[in-house]
N, C-alpha and C positions, 0 to 999 in steps of 0.2 A: 878827162876820158871822153872820147868823141863818140857820136852818135849817129845813126840813119833812120831815116823816119820809113817805116812799113805800114802798110795799109790792109784793112779786111774789111768784111763787111759791117763793122762796128764803127770803125773809124781808122784815124791815123794812131800810131805809137811810135815811140821811140825806143830803140833798138841798140845795144852798145854795136859800135861799127866791126869789132872784129868777130861776133857772132854770127853764126852760121843760120839760125833759126830766123823765124819771121814773127808776124804779128801774133798769130794765135799761140804760138809757143809762148812769147813774151806776157801775153795776159794771163797764162797759167800761171807763170813765175811769180807775177804779181798778186793774182786773186787766191793763190793756194800754199801761201807761206806757214804750211803745215808740217810739222815734224822734221827730220832728218832722213826718213827713209825714201831713197831714190828710187825709180822705176828700175826693176833688176836689169843688170847689164844682159842676160839672156835674154829678156824680152826684146830689149835695142836690137841685138844680135838676128833675132828671130824676123824682126820687122824688116830689118835690111835684105835678108833672103827672101822674105815675102815681096817685096817691092821689087827686086830685081825678078822675080819670078813673074808678077804681075805685068811688068813692062813688057817681057818677052811673049805672055800670054796674049797680050794687047796687041802686039807686033803679029803675032800668028795670026790673028783674027784678021789682020787689016786695018787695025784701028789707029795704030802708031807707027810714025816713021822709023827707018832703021835709025836715024842719026839720034832721034830721042830716046830710043830704046837703049842704044849704046851708051849713051850720056848718063842713063838712069843706072845702067847695069854698071857701069864704070865707078860712079858716085857710091852704089851700095857696096861694091868690092871694097872699097876704100873705108866705109863704115866698119864692116867685117873685120877687116886689118887693122882696126883700132885708131886709124887716123883722126877721127873725130870726136873720140869718148867724151871729151870736155862740152860738147855742143849738145847733148841731151840731159838737160838739168831737172827734169820734172820729178815731182815727188808722186809717191804712190797715192797720196790722199787728193784726188783730182776727181774728173768727171767719172761716175760709176762704168762709163762705157770704155773707158782709156782715150776717148776722142783727142784730148791734146796730145797725148803719145804719139797717136796715128798723125797727126797734123805736125808734130815736130820732127817725126821723120821726113814726111811729105815737103816739108819747108827746107829741112838741109839737103836733101837730095836735090830738089830743085833749083836752090841757089848754087850747090857745086856743081850740078847737071849745068846749068846755064854757063858757069865758068868752062867748063869742058867744050860746051858747044861754041863758045866764042874763041877759044884756043884752036879750034878746027875750022875756024872762018865761017860757021853756019850762021845764017840769018834766024834759024828757029828758036824758040824760047819755050822753057818748061814753065807749066804753072803748077804750083801744087797739089790743088784739087782736080783740075781739068786733065792734067797729065799722070802724075805720079801716083794719085789717088782714082785714076779713071778705072770704071768698072767696080767700084770699092764704096764701101763705107766703113767707118770706124766700127760698125755694129757686126761686121764679120771679119775684118782685119784683124782686131784685138784677140777675140777668141782663138783666131787661126794663129797668131804669134803666141798667144799662151799654150796651145798645145804643141808648136813644133818647140817652143822654149822646153816644155816640161818633157816632152819625149827625149829630147836630145840629154838633158841634164840627167834625166833616170839612166838612160842606157850607155852614155858616155861616161858619167861620172859615179853614180851610185853603184850600179853593177859591179863594175871592175873593183870597186872598194870592199865589197861584200865577198866578191871571189878572193880578194888578197887576203882578208882576214880569215875566209873558210879555209884557204890553203894551209895557213898556219897552224890552226886549230886541227886540223886534219893530221898534219905532222907531229904535233903535240900528243893528241890521242894515240896515235901509233907508238910514239915514243915510251908513254907512260901505260901501255896496255896491260903490263904485268905487275903494276905497282898497285898493290891492294890495300886499300882504306877503308875508313867507315863512311859509310851512307848517313845522311840525315834528313829527316822529314819534320817540318814544326820546329826547325831549327834544334831538333833533340837527335840523339843518336839513335840510327837505324841499323838496319843490316848491311855488309860489307859490299862494296863494288870495286873496281878499279878506277886508278884516277883516269885512265885512258877512256873507259866508260863513260865516265862524269863528262869529260871535256867532247866526247862523241855527240852527247846530247846538245851542247854549244853549237858543235858545227853543221849538227841537221837543221837546228833552228835558223841558221844562216841560209842553209840550202832550200828550206820550205820558204823563207821569206823571199828569197831571190826567185824562185819558181813563181809566187803567187804576183810580185811585182811585174815581172815579164809577162805574164799572163794578163794582167789588168792594163799595162800600158798599151796592148793593142787597142783599146778602144779608143785612145788618145788619138791614135793616127787618123781619125777622121777630121777634117776641117771643114770649119764653116765658110769658107770663103767661096765667093759665088750668090751668096744670099743676101747680100747688100744690106738695105736698111732692116728690114723686117722679115726676111726670109724668101720672099718672092722673086728676089734676083732681079728686080727692077734696074735698068740702065747696063745690066751686065750680059754677055752673051750665054746661051745656056751651057756651052761648052767652056766657057771661062774657067769656072771653080776646077774641072778636071785637069785641064792644062796648067793652072798654077799648081796644083798639087804635085803633078808629074814633074813640073821644072824644080819645085823644092826638093823632091825626093831625090832628083838627079844630081843636085848642088850639094846636099847633105849628106848623100848615101845611105839614107835609111827611108823605108817606105811609107808613103802618105796618100790619102786618097780624098775624094771630095764627099763631105756628109751626105748621106741619102737624103736626110730630111734637114733642111736649112732653119726650118720654124725652130726645131729641137735645138739644133746646135748654136743658135742665138740666145736663147732664152733659158737653156740648162746647162749646167756643168757638171753632171752626175758623173762623166767620166773622171774628171780631176777629183771628185770627191773619193770615188771608188780607188783610183791609184794611190791618193794619199792614205786611203785606209789601210793599203798594204804596206804603204811606207811606216803608218803608224804601228802595224804589226811588227815589222822590222825593228822600229825603236824599242818596242815594249821588250822582244828578244835581246837587244842591246843592253837595255836597262838590266835584265836578270844576269846577264853573262858578266858584265861588270859588276855587279854586286856580288855575285858568286866569287868574282876574283878577288875582292878587296875583303871579303869574309874570309875566305881561305888563307890570304896573305896576312890576316889581321895579326897583331901581336908587336914585334917577331916573338917575344917570348912569354908574353901574358894573355895572347888569344889561340885562334886555332892554329895558324902559323904552320900549315899542311903545305903550302907553297912558296916561294920566293919571287918576287918580281923586281925589275930595275929600279936602282934608285937613281932617279933621274935629276933631282933637285933637292936641297934643304927643305924639310917639311915643317920648320918651325922657326919663328923669329927669337922664341924665349928657350926652347928645350933644344941643346945640342946634340946632333947625332939622330934627330928624328927623321924618318922618310915616310911620306903619307902616299896612299895609291892615288895619285894626282890624275892619272891618265882614265881611273874608272870613275872619278869624280866629274872629270869633264865630260864624259860620254853619258853619264845619267844626267848631267844638266841639259844636254843636248836632246836625250830622250824625252825629257820633260819639256822642254820646249816644242818639240815636234807633237806632243800630245796635244798641247795648247793650240797649237796652228790647226790641228785637225778639228778641234772644237769651231775655231774661226772659220774654216772652209766649209765645215758642213753648213753652219748658219748662214754664211754668205750665199752660199749655192742655193738655199731655200728661199731667198728673196727676189726669183724671177718673177716681173709683173708683166702680165700679156706676153708682147713679143721681144721682150728684152730683159736679161739679168742686168741690174747696174752696179755689181759689186764685185765686178771683174777683176780690176788692180790688186784689190785685198785678196782675194783667191791666187792670182798669179805671185803676188809676194810670199805670202805665206808658203805655198807649195815649192816655190823655187827654194826659200829659206830653208826650210826641212830636207831637202835634197842637199843642197849644199853643206848645210850642218852636219847632216848624217854621214856624208861623202868624207869630208876633212876629219872627223872626229874618230871614224871607223880606220881611215889610214893612220892617224895619230896612235890610237889604242893600239893596233896592230904594231907599228914601228918602234913604239915606245915603251911597250907592256909586254903583248903576248908572245912577241919572239923571245922573250927574256924569261918567260915563266918556266921555273923549276921546281922539281918535288923536292921537299924537305922529308927526305926518307926516315931519318930518327923520330921527327914527330909523328909522322904518319904511322909508324910500327907501334909507336908508344899508345897512339889513341887506339888503334885496333886491338891491342892487347888488353887495355883498361876498358872496352866497350862491354857494356852488360847485355847488348842487343844480339851478341853471339849465341846467347841462349835460345835463339829461335831456331837454331838448328836442332835443337833437343825436342822440339814440339813432336816430331813423329814418332820419337821414342819413348817419351814419358808423359807426353799431353801437356797442353797450354797451363794448366793450373799449376802442375808442379814445377814447371819451368819458370812460371811467373814468380812463385813463391822462392826459387833459387834467386833469382835477379834481385828480387828485393831484399833478401836477406843480406847479399852479397853488398846491396848500395848500403843498407843500415849499418853492417858491422865495418864496411870499408874493406872487406875482404876482396880477394878476386873471384871471378866466376867459377873458377874450378874449385877453389876451396869451397865455397858455398855448396857446389853440387855435390862433391865428395861426402860432405858433411851431414846433407839431406838423406844419404842414405839411399837413394833413388838410382843411383849408378856408381860405378868405381871410376877411379883416375884414369884407367887405361880404356874405360868406354867414352870417358870426356875426351880424350885425347882422339878416339877415333872418329868420333860424331862431330865435334866442335873444330872445324877445320876451316879457317876463312877462305882458303883457295878453292873450295868446293862451294861456296855460297855466292858466287859472282856471276853464274849462271853461264861459265864459258866451256 
């Protein structure tokens, strides 16, 4: 293997000849051989957008030549297109400010930018710090990349996934609107409702979570860029942050602004805590929906069995013909992971000291993992389970017929205590509710048929 010698303020270091990164990235590779969790691809892409925008802002402010700006812009576009994916090797478990990831991008863009300048016959040279990182610090670029990556992941990935499942559940709620089934509270029989009403509750969960996530993500549109090292904006023009936010917004097609208070933007990540809290609420709803589906589909002969779900794969290596609710299991595991991520994010965000929070990479990693996992699992649950949900009408009808909680409709006519005695007697003697009611002498068979009508108990 061939190597080249790179140099930084620490000294010289050997880098594989075919790698685009430089000395500081190489030191991070060697000094932080921790785990397998790489810096999220979304952060790398956000950094490329950021560096393109900073070059344009510096050029607009008269600080950077046209040739250098174009070289950085071209190199950044190549990164965004995926041309240099293999040249961003750093792990999450590095410096808490994300400095090495910032320098990784600076070094790759400087090296590729210099190749572009040479191809154009220019004598100018890009320096990773003096040019690509001009008017910036890792302390304001990394939180900017976090916000850009987070907003794009939520709005372009997670929200569409929520909307897709919501549309499916809306369709199912309408389809099963007239299917009367027994309700359950405390896992015990309760009064009737329709299967459509039950599913409408699931749909509304997603609708509410979608609204909360959309509202919360607005706070992440404020960017730290322009604060540089400690929030004072040293070495940056006062207009720089605003220009960068405008250029990023133009490039990605969604709004971003320069943060009003850069001291807050560098040391606090309460916006990401807030948004992830809404994402966790979605995970809680997803857990409930997935659990309801597997309960309702349990059996199919010895459980509740009121709905059927698609048989996607064999469910057992020993029991022939067994089919399991695997999509529900995947979604509930993802929900558990998101809840764990929320704890990590909340703790990490509480660790800002003076002018800087140095838990940034772990916040970004867990936030983006939650969004990615929920996006994928909601789409998978929709496509491989929810679309195929059907009502098991015979089982539903039998459960309604045998339920003792229909006795609730007798309360207004004979009172709670007499109705309770009828239900208890039916349960103890193994008779039907109607038989027990007539035997009690409190009402006739004709009155029972008139008063105990499930279709009148569902609030429609």
